[in-house]
Backbone as CSV, one residue per row, in Angstrom:
resi,resn,N_x,N_y,N_z,CA_x,CA_y,CA_z,C_x,C_y,C_z
1,MET,0.834,-1.202,0.000,0.000,0.000,0.000,0.874,1.261,0.000
2,ARG,1.885,1.222,0.848,2.770,2.378,0.918,3.541,2.544,-0.394
3,ARG,3.950,1.401,-0.963,4.696,1.454,-2.221,3.819,2.028,-3.335
4,GLU,2.554,1.667,-3.308,1.619,2.157,-4.329,1.492,3.676,-4.233
5,ALA,1.405,4.175,-2.996,1.285,5.621,-2.786,2.536,6.328,-3.300
6,ALA,3.704,5.725,-3.037,4.963,6.322,-3.491,4.989,6.377,-5.016
7,HIS,4.538,5.310,-5.661,4.514,5.266,-7.120,3.583,6.349,-7.664
8,ARG,2.453,6.516,-7.002,1.484,7.523,-7.430,2.100,8.916,-7.326
9,GLN,2.822,9.151,-6.224,3.469,10.446,-6.023,4.503,10.689,-7.121
10,HIS,5.271,9.653,-7.445,6.306,9.782,-8.470,5.683,10.142,-9.819
11,SER,4.603,9.445,-10.170,3.937,9.721,-11.443,3.406,11.152,-11.450
12,ARG,2.954,11.600,-10.276,2.443,12.965,-10.168,3.563,13.971,-10.402
13,TRP,4.722,13.700,-9.836,5.869,14.595,-10.027,6.285,14.629,-11.489
14,SER,6.357,13.462,-12.124,6.751,13.402,-13.528,5.737,14.157,-14.385
15,PHE,4.457,14.035,-14.032,3.417,14.744,-14.774,3.592,16.252,-14.623
16,LEU,3.892,16.699,-13.391,4.103,18.125,-13.141,5.298,18.626,-13.939
17,LEU,6.373,17.847,-13.963,7.566,18.244,-14.710,7.234,18.355,-16.193
18,TYR,6.528,17.361,-16.730,6.149,17.368,-18.142,5.246,18.561,-18.451
19,TRP,4.324,18.864,-17.520,3.404,19.979,-17.717,4.172,21.295,-17.774
20,ARG,5.130,21.451,-16.854,5.930,22.678,-16.828,6.754,22.797,-18.103
21,LEU,7.295,21.664,-18.566,8.083,21.680,-19.792,7.217,22.079,-20.979
22,SER,6.017,21.509,-21.051,5.107,21.827,-22.151,4.726,23.299,-22.104
23,ARG,4.513,23.828,-20.903,4.165,25.240,-20.750,5.311,26.118,-21.248
24,GLY,6.546,25.728,-20.898,7.717,26.488,-21.332,7.830,26.472,-22.854
25,GLN,7.590,25.316,-23.459,7.648,25.193,-24.914,6.579,26.069,-25.554
26,GLN,5.412,26.083,-24.958,4.312,26.889,-25.467,4.698,28.366,-25.440
27,ARG,5.278,28.793,-24.315,5.681,30.183,-24.159,6.750,30.531,-25.185
28,PHE,7.688,29.607,-25.404,8.763,29.830,-26.368,8.190,29.982,-27.776
29,ASN,7.267,29.106,-28.131,6.650,29.167,-29.453,5.903,30.478,-29.634
30,ARG,5.203,30.900,-28.589,4.436,32.133,-28.660,5.374,33.326,-28.832
31,ARG,6.515,33.280,-28.114,7.475,34.375,-28.203,8.101,34.427,-29.597
32,GLY,8.278,33.232,-30.194,8.891,33.159,-31.516,7.927,33.590,-32.618
33,GLY,6.669,33.795,-32.271,5.695,34.227,-33.266,4.996,33.043,-33.923
34,ARG,5.211,31.844,-33.384,4.569,30.652,-33.960,3.360,30.294,-33.109
35,SER,2.192,30.542,-33.632,0.969,30.232,-32.889,0.305,29.010,-33.503
36,GLY,-0.513,28.349,-32.719,-1.200,27.170,-33.222,-0.625,25.894,-32.641
37,ILE,0.582,25.996,-32.078,1.190,24.808,-31.470,0.887,24.833,-29.982
38,VAL,-0.087,24.053,-29.585,-0.484,24.011,-28.182,-0.293,22.588,-27.669
39,VAL,0.485,22.462,-26.608,0.745,21.141,-26.034,-0.114,20.973,-24.804
40,GLU,-1.088,20.095,-24.916,-1.977,19.830,-23.782,-1.759,18.404,-23.307
41,ALA,-1.580,18.240,-21.998,-1.357,16.900,-21.446,-2.680,16.337,-20.937
């Protein structure tokens, strides 16, 4: 049970990292003048 909770937390962290990365990419694309590329997780 405890191991399952730890795994869930890890997946949550990886998801947060991926979300932040996608947000950064989105911001970069917007700054570059390229619109239409939206990364949604």
